[in-house]
N, C-alpha and C positions, 0 to 999 in steps of 0.2 A: 753896620747900619748905613743906609743911604741917606744923603741929605738933599736929594733932588727928587722931584716927583714929575718931571716933564715927560717921562716915559720912553726916552730915546734908548735907554739900556734894555728895555723890555721889547726886544725885536720878536718877529714872528718865530724865528728859529729858537730863541730862548724860551718862549712860552711853549712851543712844541716840546722842547726837552723837559720842561717842568711837567707838562701833561703826561708825557711818557713815564716819568718817574712816579707820578701819582697812580697811573694805571697799573703799576706793578704791585700795588697794595693788595694783600689778600685777607688781612684782618683789620678790624677797627683800630687796633693798636698800631699797625703799620701805617694806616692812613693818618692817624693823629700825628705821629712822628714826622711824616712827610709834609703835612700841612704846616706844622709848627716851623719846620725848617724854612719853608717859603715865607711864612708870615713874619718871621723874625727879620726878614730883609726890609720890612716896612718900619721906618723910623717914626718917632713922635711927630716930626714935621710932616711926613707922608700922611699920617692919620689925620692930622689937622687939616691938610689940604682935602683929603677925601671927605671929611666931615663938612668942610666949607662948601664943597661942590654939592654934597647931598642936600645941605640946607638951601642952597640956591635953587635946586630942582624942586624942593618942597614948596618954596615960596611962589613958584609958578602955578601951583595948584589952586583951585578955587576954594574960597572959604564957604562953609565951615569944615569942608573935607580936609583942607590943609592942616588945621589945628588938630583934627581927630587922628589923622594918620601919622603925624610927625613923630610921636614917641615910638611907634611901631617900626618905622623905618630905621630909627637909630638903634632900637633894640635888635633888629634883624642883623645889623652889621656889628655894632660896637659892643653890645652885651655878649654876643657870641664870640667875638674876638677875645674879650677878656676871659670868657669861660674856657676856651680851648687852651689859652696860655696858662691859666691857673691849673687846669686839669693836668697838663703836661708837667709843669714845674713842681707841682706838689706830689707827683708820683701817682696821682689818681687814675692815670690812664693804664696802669699796669694790668688791671683786671680786664682790659680790652684786648690784651695781647693775643688771645686765642679765639676771640669772637669773630666769626666771619661777617663779611659785608652782607647786607640783607638781600641784595640783588646784584651779583657780580657783573652780569651782562649789561644791566642798566648803568652801572657805574662805569663800565668800559665805554659805553656810548656817551656818557657825560664827559669823560676825559677826551674822547674824540672830538666832541663839540667845542671844548674850551678854546683851543687855539684860534679857530675861526671866529668864535663868539667874541673874543677879546678885541676884534677889529670890526665889529658890526655896529655901525653908528646910526642906523635908521630907526632906533627904538623910540616910539612916541607914547608907549604905554604908561599910564599912570600907576600901574601895578608894579613896574620894575624900574626903579631908579637907575639911571645910566650915567656913565662917565665917558667922555670922549677921549679916553686915554687908556691904552692897553694895560698899564700897570694898575690903574684903579679898577678897571673891569676885572682883572685877574683877582684882585682882593675880594671882590664881590663873589666870584666863583669859588674861591678857596673857602670863604665862610659858608657858602651854600653847601659845599661838599661836606663840611663838618656837621652842619645841621641835618642834612638829609641822609647821609650815609654813615655817620657815627652815632648821632642822637636818634636817628630814624624819625625825625620830626619834619613838618612841612617847612619849605623854604621861607614862606611868609608866616609870621607868628599867628597863633590862634587869637582870634578877636580882632586882627588887623582889618579895618574897614576898607572895602573896595568900592569904587563908584557903583551906585545902585543900592547901596545899603547892605551888601552881603559881606561875609567874612569866612575865614577858615574856621571850621567847627570841629570840636572834639566830642565824639560820641563814645559810647561804651565799647564799640567794636572798631574804633580807629578814628582817623582824621578824615574829614570830608570838606570839599570845596566846590561850590557851585560853578565856578568859572575855570576850573582846572583845564578842561579840554579845549577851552577857547584859545589857548596859546599853542595848539598843535602845529600851526603853520609858521610859528616864529621859532626857527630852529635853535636859537641861542637862549630861549627862555628857560629859566630853571623850573618852571611849572611842568615841563615835559619829563622831569626826573624826580618829581616830588612824590613822597609816600602817601600823600592825601589821595583819597578816592574821589571820583566825580560824584557830586551830590545830585540827586534827581529831584529833590524837593525844591520848588521855586519860591517857597516862603522865605522871607528875610530870616537870616540865621544868627545875626549878631547877638541877639539877646539869649540865645541858647548856649553860648559858649560859657563854660564854667572855668 
């Protein structure tokens, strides 16, 4: 476990090597094991720092959006972190050993994006909390990989409010997001790798989430 979160040890070369290892995953079980190996390098202190910086970013958002979105941002990161570690340590990931990744080509592109994305600091989006530290940004991507490529769920939780009153919506035939394609020009956005489909209905969707 590391006791520092300053990010010096997470060089571009190290993150590239991590991304290369992740890209070698062929099954969901492979990916869980590789992700847990990296996540176990984050100490409790590291997680406290990440949580503190997340809270700092949330506090910059306008009210009442700030209060509405806060629990979703925390769930997006820390609930999933707890979930993957519990899944692995309880042996619950054994049934994933032979399950293929839902879209190997998309996952490969995700892994290609990660090294550069960890050093992209011009993110002003209210939808994607950012950390100006490669180690913290890598944590964000590791959790997103678990959510999107192991659980096959959207990177942002269903019901999470976005500016404008919209949210990721779960329908009978899958996940939908009205703003998914708006992130296409942001190469490091997890939205580009999300299993949610672009929603065509411009009606506010938050109340339709179950």
